[in-house]
Structure formats: structure tokens, C-alpha cells
N, C-alpha and C positions, 0 to 999 in steps of 0.2 A: 503493500500500500504505499509506503513511505518512497519507494524507489518510483511510483507510477506518479505520486504528486512532484516528485523531485523532476521526473522527466517533464511534466506539462509544466512545471515551473521555467524549466530551461528554455522550452519552446516560445512561451510567452515573453520571456526576456529578451531573448533572439528575435523576435517578431518587433518588440518595442524599440530595440537597437536599430534594425532595418529601417523601421517606420521614422524614427529621429534623424537618421542621416540622409534618407531620401528627401524627406522634409526640408532640412536644411539644404540639400542640394538644388531642391526645386526653388526656394526663395532666393539662393544664390543666383540661379540661371535666370530668375525672372528680372532682376535688379543689376545684372552685370552690364558693365558698359557695352554701348552699341555698336557692332562691329559688320563690316561688309556693306555698307550703305554710303561710303563715301566721306568726304570731310564734314559733311553737313547732314547728318541723318535726321535730325529734327525737321528738316524742310521736306524730306521724303515722307516721314511719318505724319508731320502735322502742318501740311502746307499753308493751313488758315491763318497760321500765326505771323506769317510773312506779309499778310494783307491786314493791318491794323483797322483801316478805314472800314472795310467790310465787316470786321468783327465788331466795331463800334456800331455800324448801323444795324447788324443783327441785335445786339444788345439793347439799343434804342427802340427798336421795334418790339422786343419782348417787354421792356419796361411801357411802352405805351399800352401794349395789349393788357398788361395789370390792370394799369392805372384806369382804362377805360371799363374793364371788368368790373373793378371794385365801385365804380360809380354807378353803373347801369345793369349789372347783372348780379353782383354778390348778395344783396340783401334781398333783391326781390327773389332769387332763387332759395334762399334760406328759409324765407316766410313763406313760399308756396310750397314747398315739400312738407311743411308741417300741416298741411291740408290732405296730405295723401291718406289712403286708406290704411287702416291700422296694420291689414296683414301686407301691404306691400311694405311698409316700413318695417315690420317684424322679418320679412324674408331678407331685405338688405342689411338688417342687424346681425342676422345669421351669418351670410357669407362674407361679410365684410373682414372678419378674421383671417380669412384665407388669403387676404392682401398681404400678410406679414412676411417679411423676408425670411424668416425663421423657418417657415415652410419649405424653403429650398435651400438655405444655406446649412442647417443641421444635417439633412441628408447628404448633400453634397460635399460637406465638410469630412463626414464620417466616411463617406465612402472614398474620399481621397486618402486618409488615414488607413483604411483596410487595403487599398492598392499599393501603398506605400509600404506596408507590412508584409506584401508577399515575398515568398522567396525568390532569389535572382538566378538560381541556379536552372536557368531555361535556355531554350535554344534562341539564338540570335533573333530569329522572325517573332518568337513569342515576346522576346523584351522589347522591342519595336513595337509590336501591338500594345503591350502593356504602358508603354512609356507615351504612346499616342492617345491611349485612353485617359491617362492622369492628366495630360495637356488639356483635353477636352473639358473634365471634370473641373480642373482648376481654373480654366477660362471663365466657366459658369459661377464659379464661386466667386472669383474676383469682380466678374462684370455685373453681378447681382449686389455683391457687398459692398464695393467703392462707392457706387452712386447713392446708395443708402446711408451710408456713413457721412458722406458728405452732406446729404440732404439734412440729416440728424443734427449735424453741428450748425449748419447755415439757418435752419429754422428756429433754432434756440437764439442765435444772434440776432436774428430778424426780429423775433417777438411778437409775431402778430397774434391777437387774441383769436380763439376760436368762435364760432356763433353761439351766441348767448350768453358769453362770460361777460361781466359786468352788469348784467340783468337785462340786456337787449341785444338784437343784432346790429353790431355796429361794424362794419368791414374797415372802419378806419382807426380802430384801437390796437395801438403798437405799444409794446414796453420790451425794448430791446436788451438782449443780456439778461432777461428774468431768469431763464431755464429752468422752467415749470411747464408740464404738458398743455396747461390752460393757455400758454402763450407760445406755442411752439406750432402755428398752423401753416406757416407758409416756408416751403412747399410741403405739400402732403407726402409723408413717408410711405404711406401705402401706394399711393400713385406711382410715386418713384420706383418702390420694389415691382408693382405690377407689370410696368412698361418696361423695366429693366429685365423682367423674366421674358417679355415678349419677345424683346431684341436679342437677347443673348440665347435662347432656346431656339429662335426664330432665324437665328444665324446659321446654328449647325443643322436644323432640321426645318427647312423652307416649308415642306409641306403640311407642317404643324401651326403656320401663322394664321390660320383664320381661327382657330380653336383658341390660339395664344391671345388673338386680338379680343375676342369676346370675352375672356378671363380679364384681361386687363381693363376694358371698358366696364364691366362689371362692378370690378373693384374700385374704378375712379367714382362711377355714379353711386356707389353705396355709401361712400364717405361723405357726398352731398346729402343723400337721402337722409341718414342718421344724424346729420347737422352735425358732425365732426369736423368738416372743412368747408369752406367758401369754394365756389366754382374755379376761381383762378388759383386757389391752392392746389388744385387737382390738376389743373391745365399745367402749372410750373412743374409740378412734381412729376408728371409724364414727360414733360421735356427734359427734366434734368436726369430721368432714367435712360431715356434714348439716347441722349448725347454722351451719358457716362459710360454706356454699353460701346458706343463709337469710339471712344477714346481708349478705353481698355484694349477693344480689339486690333486699334492701330499699336498700341504699345506692345501687344504680344506679336503682331507683325514684324515690328521692328527687331523683336528678340527672335524671330522666325520659329516661333511656339504655335503650331496650328495653323499659322497664316504668313504670307509675306507680301512685300510691295513691289511692283515693277518699277521700271525705270520712269514711265509715264504716271506713276502715282496710283495706279490700279491695285488695289487689294486681291490677293489671290488667297483662297481657302483650300488648305491641304485636304485630301481625302481622309474620313474616319474609318477606323476598323470595320471592316465587314462583319456580320454575325457568324459567317463561317470561320473567320480567322478568331473571333471571340471563344467559340466552342472550342477551337483547337487549343486555346490556350488553358481554357478549364479542364480539358482532358488531360494536358500535361502536367497540371498543377496536383489533379486529383490521382495520377498515377502512382 
């Protein structure tokens, strides 16, 4: 019995050691200096930053949209949804929790750690399949988590009150750097996560985009219906999620992790492991 326990403990220690080493290497690989794209890799990866005027115009358009929405849409929408049927509000109150990023980050994080802990005494092809799988899982985790972290910090810095805070629907009520959920409405974290999920998973599996879009829209609408956010909060959250995934994808491409960038700036996605290859790796691991 003691020998069995000792053997099982040794296997777990070895797996934990492999996991730690692989995760450390993955972080180093993701953050290493960019190579192979000439003397100005940032221009290849993020060409928009060489056009500050266009960036300024885009930012001005977003600000104008938010201001117009605050004036003409937010209060009217928040008051209108209060008159919806009880069952409609109850339905959206039930589904809104599925917009939390944790529904995706926890499974993706655990899956990445499990893959990192697998034995490495495999054939070269199986190791390549395993590495490609880890890159895709890692991309999904970072692409969903990074915009969510950004939105969480920014919305507390902006300090916009949620509908009903202060005793009334007041879309102009702000208390910057208050760092409390009641004053963390802009942008919507749920909308950021939902649209990041749409963009990230939709990048790897384009055929799922319709279902993913329905999911993202339902999550966005739910935040307004249950009066957790104003429409402009949700719209800016959706934009944050989409842009965040775009930037993460370009960074992975600069590191040649799952993607690459051609000389003309076009992004190329590497093909993922086929089901047949994955089954082959599974059989080799179980052999």
C-alpha cells in the first residue's frame, strides 16, 4: 500500500514539475523579443500606430458615440426595460451570468495546465500536435482574459454609476477611482468578455460565428434588461472585447504562435491539429 502511494505521489510530482517547466517556457516564448520581421516589427504587427491621425479620428468617433448615447439613449432605454414583462426580465436575469469570463477562463486554464503536465516522451509528430493544441488554448485564454482585465481596471478608473445608483437613472453620474461595483459601469465587463469570446473562438472556428454572435448579443442585451448597465456601457464593452482580441492575435502573429504576418501586413492563421492527429496522440499517451 505504501509503495503504491509512493508511486502515485512520484507520478504527481513529476507531472507538476513538467507543468511548471512548460508553463514557464510558454510565458517566456510569448514575451520574448520579436524576431524575423525586420528592424521595425511593431510596424508590421500594429501598422495603425504609424497613423496617429487615423487613431485620433477613431477615438473621437467613439467618444462622440458615447456622448450621444448618454444624451439620447441611455436613460430612455433603462427606463423602458423596467416596463418589460416579468418573465422576460427573469429570463435575462438567469442567462446574464453566462457572460462572465470565468466560464471560459477556468476551463481553458485547467486544460492548458493538463496539457503542460503530459509526458513528453512522444514521437516528434505527437509533440508538434500537442504544442499546436497548447498554442490554441493559450491564445483563447489570453484573448479573453486580457480585454477583461483591461476593462476591469478602466471601468473602476472611469467610475460611472450603474442605472439606479443614487436613487435615480442618471447616466451622467460619475465618481472616478471610487473602486466599487456600483461605480464600475463603463465599459461592461460581461459585454467585453462575451464579444472577446465571439472574436477569439470565431477566429479559430469560423463556422461557429453565428452561434457565438447570438450568444454575445444575448449577453449584451441581458445587461441592459436587468439594468446592470446602460446601452453605451455595453457597446463600449463589445468594442473593447473585439479590439482586445485583434491586438492579442497580432501579438501572437508577431511571435509566430498560431499565426504569422505576411510582408503586406496580411495575417495568416496556421491550421490546427486535425481530429485524426489528436486521436493518434491520445492513443500514444494511453499506450
